Each structure stands twice: as C-alpha cells, then as structure tokens.
C-alpha positions as CSV (number, residue, x, y, z in Angstrom):
1,M,0.0,0.0,0.0
2,I,1.2,3.5,-0.7
3,P,1.7,5.9,2.2
4,P,-1.5,7.9,2.5
5,I,-1.7,11.6,2.5
6,D,-3.5,13.1,5.5
7,Y,-6.6,14.8,4.0
8,K,-8.3,15.4,7.4
9,P,-6.8,19.0,7.9
10,I,-8.2,20.1,4.6
11,A,-11.6,18.6,5.4
12,N,-11.7,20.7,8.5
13,T,-10.9,23.8,6.5
14,F,-13.6,22.9,4.0
15,A,-16.1,22.7,6.8
16,A,-15.7,26.4,7.4
17,T,-15.5,27.4,3.8
18,A,-18.0,27.7,0.9
19,S,-17.7,24.7,-1.5
20,A,-17.0,27.0,-4.4
21,Q,-13.6,27.7,-2.8
22,W,-12.7,24.0,-2.2
23,P,-10.9,23.4,-5.5
24,Q,-8.5,26.3,-4.9
25,L,-7.8,25.3,-1.3
26,F,-7.3,21.6,-2.3
27,G,-4.9,22.7,-5.1
28,R,-2.9,24.9,-2.7
29,E,-2.7,22.4,0.2
30,I,-2.8,18.9,-1.3
31,V,-1.3,19.0,-4.9
32,P,2.2,20.0,-3.6
33,K,2.1,16.8,-1.5
34,W,1.0,14.7,-4.5
35,C,3.8,16.2,-6.6
36,A,6.5,15.7,-3.9
37,A,5.4,12.0,-3.6
38,Y,5.4,11.6,-7.3
39,R,8.9,13.2,-7.8
40,S,10.4,11.0,-5.0
41,A,9.2,7.8,-6.8
42,T,10.3,8.7,-10.4
43,A,13.8,8.7,-11.7
44,K,12.9,10.8,-14.8
45,P,12.8,14.5,-14.5
46,A,9.1,15.5,-14.2
47,Q,7.5,18.4,-16.0
48,I,4.3,18.8,-14.0
49,V,1.4,20.9,-15.3
50,D,-2.1,21.7,-14.0
51,V,-4.7,21.6,-16.8
52,T,-8.3,22.4,-16.2
53,L,-10.7,20.5,-18.4
54,D,-14.4,20.1,-18.0
55,G,-14.2,21.8,-14.6
56,F,-11.6,19.4,-13.2
57,V,-7.9,20.2,-12.6
58,N,-5.7,17.5,-14.0
59,V,-2.2,17.2,-12.6
60,F,-0.1,15.7,-15.4
61,D,3.6,14.9,-16.0
62,I,4.3,15.9,-19.6
63,N,7.7,14.2,-19.7
64,S,6.3,10.7,-18.8
65,Q,2.9,11.3,-20.4
66,R,1.0,10.2,-17.3
67,L,-1.6,11.5,-14.9
68,I,-0.7,12.2,-11.3
69,G,-4.1,13.2,-10.1
70,V,-7.3,15.1,-10.8
71,Y,-9.8,17.0,-8.6
72,G,-12.8,19.2,-8.8
73,L,-16.4,19.8,-7.7
74,S,-19.2,17.5,-8.9
75,Q,-21.7,19.2,-11.1
76,G,-24.1,16.3,-10.8
77,K,-24.9,13.8,-13.5
78,H,-23.4,14.5,-16.9
79,T,-25.6,13.1,-19.8
80,G,-23.5,14.1,-22.8
81,A,-22.4,11.5,-25.3
82,R,-19.1,9.7,-24.8
83,D,-16.4,10.4,-27.4
84,A,-15.2,6.8,-27.9
85,S,-12.9,7.7,-30.8
86,R,-10.9,10.0,-28.5
87,M,-10.3,7.0,-26.1
88,A,-8.5,4.9,-28.8
89,G,-4.8,4.6,-28.4
90,H,-4.1,6.5,-25.2
91,P,-2.9,5.5,-22.7
92,Q,-0.9,2.6,-24.1
93,S,-2.6,-0.7,-23.7
94,A,-1.5,-2.6,-20.6
95,G,-3.1,-5.8,-21.8
96,S,-6.5,-7.5,-21.8
97,D,-7.0,-7.2,-18.1
98,Y,-7.0,-3.4,-18.2
99,H,-9.3,-0.7,-19.4
100,R,-8.7,2.9,-20.4
101,G,-10.4,4.1,-17.3
102,H,-11.6,7.6,-16.6
103,A,-10.0,9.2,-13.5
104,I,-13.1,11.5,-13.5
105,A,-16.0,9.4,-14.7
106,H,-17.8,10.3,-17.9
107,T,-21.0,10.5,-15.8
108,L,-19.2,13.3,-13.8
109,G,-18.3,15.1,-17.0
110,G,-14.8,13.7,-17.2
111,G,-13.3,13.8,-20.7
112,T,-10.7,11.7,-22.4
113,D,-7.0,12.3,-23.2
114,I,-5.1,13.1,-20.0
115,N,-8.1,12.0,-17.9
116,L,-7.6,8.4,-19.0
117,F,-5.2,5.9,-17.4
118,S,-4.7,2.1,-17.5
119,Q,-6.9,0.6,-14.8
120,R,-7.7,-3.0,-13.9
121,G,-10.9,-3.8,-15.7
122,K,-12.5,-5.5,-12.6
123,L,-11.7,-2.4,-10.5
124,N,-12.9,0.0,-13.1
125,I,-16.4,-1.6,-13.4
126,G,-16.4,-2.7,-9.7
127,E,-15.2,-1.1,-6.5
128,F,-14.1,2.2,-8.1
129,R,-17.6,3.0,-9.2
130,R,-18.9,3.4,-5.6
131,L,-17.3,6.7,-4.9
132,E,-17.9,7.9,-8.5
133,R,-21.6,7.3,-8.1
134,A,-21.6,9.1,-4.7
135,A,-19.9,12.1,-6.3
136,V,-22.4,12.1,-9.2
137,A,-25.3,12.1,-6.6
138,D,-23.7,14.8,-4.4
139,R,-23.5,18.0,-6.4
140,N,-20.8,20.4,-5.0
141,S,-18.9,17.6,-3.4
142,L,-15.2,17.6,-4.1
143,Y,-14.0,14.4,-5.8
144,F,-10.4,13.4,-6.5
145,V,-8.3,10.6,-7.9
146,R,-4.6,10.2,-7.5
147,V,-2.6,7.6,-9.3
148,T,0.8,6.6,-8.0
149,Y,3.8,4.9,-9.5
150,L,6.2,3.1,-7.3
151,K,9.9,3.7,-7.5
152,G,11.3,2.2,-10.7
153,N,8.0,2.3,-12.5
154,N,8.6,4.5,-15.5
155,G,5.7,3.3,-17.6
156,Q,2.1,4.5,-17.9
157,L,0.6,1.8,-15.8
158,P,0.0,3.1,-12.2
159,D,0.7,0.8,-9.3
160,W,-1.9,2.3,-7.0
161,I,-5.0,4.4,-7.3
162,E,-6.3,6.6,-4.5
163,Q,-9.9,8.0,-4.6
164,G,-11.6,10.5,-2.4
165,L,-14.8,12.4,-1.8
166,F,-15.5,15.3,0.4
167,P,-19.3,15.3,0.8
168,S,-20.9,18.7,0.3
169,A,-23.1,18.5,3.4
170,D,-20.2,17.6,5.7
171,P,-16.7,17.4,4.3
172,T,-15.3,16.2,7.6
173,T,-16.9,12.8,6.7
174,L,-14.5,12.5,3.8
175,Q,-14.1,9.1,2.3
176,T,-10.8,7.9,0.8
177,R,-9.9,4.5,-0.7
178,Q,-6.8,3.0,-2.1
179,F,-6.7,0.2,-4.7
180,K,-3.8,-1.8,-6.0
181,N,-3.9,-1.5,-9.8
C-alpha cells in the first residue's frame, strides 16, 4: 500500500468554507504533496502541469505522459455523449485485463485524453464506481483521484489508485480509498 496523504486537515478547512472555494484550497494544500510524492518515486525529471478540463484540474507529467491526479467539484450527472474515438490509443494498452479508465468518470463530466489511465478492468467496473456514483449524486462535493507509480515504474501503468470524496453537506466525513492496480 502507498503511504496515505492526510486529507483530514483540509476537510476541517472545507467545513468552514464555501464549497466553491474548495478546489483552490485543495490545489494549494494537497497538490504539492501529490507532486512531492510523485517526484520522489520517479527517476525521470518531471515536467508537471495543471490543466483544467471540463471543470476538473488534471495534474499531469508531460515528460512521462502520465496522470498524477485530478480533482474538482461535482456538477451532478453529466448526460453528454461519450467520445469513444478519442479514447482509442491512449494511454498505451496494458493488456486485456486493463481498461482505459476515466479518472473523472464520464458521468461526472470527465473527458478523455489526460483523464484516461490504464486501470484493472475489474476495478474500473467494480469497487471504483462506488465513490464515483456518490460524487455524481452529491452536487458540489469535491471528488479526487490520485494515481501513483512506485519507485522504478517509468511506464504509464499506475501501481496504486487513491480515490476520495469530500461530501458537500459535511466534508469532515470524507471518504478515501486505495486500490492496487
């Protein structure tokens, strides 16, 4: 298991702050921790950028062409069509047991391209969906996904996936989960 990041202090800050401000606070407090953990595990120099797409902030390493994490407020159920042609070819296939999973689910408004990563198929259509569905049902909750690569992993297949949800009614009841990929 990866060493967890302590999200509880930010949950307490969220409890005293309007949800519209949560993404900026999360970005300022948590993303540097994600980036430090990522840099300590990769041998390649990282060129990390934040790219906002579809209302979610994607933290991405341009040099390794891989997602580090993504976060944003739920806008409720997204009903737009899925652009399947954009999903073809990226990320690189990790084999028949893996899907091109969305870090931010399509039903949350997540797009393709840098929002996609190789995810165990059974996880993608199983346990991972629980928190995704909770985020879809809870407009203005803050949902995030962090993918981690253990030391020596220079590929696009993450070793672990961390998922979290700060509920809009009471962010101190945050839920986090980690999955071996």
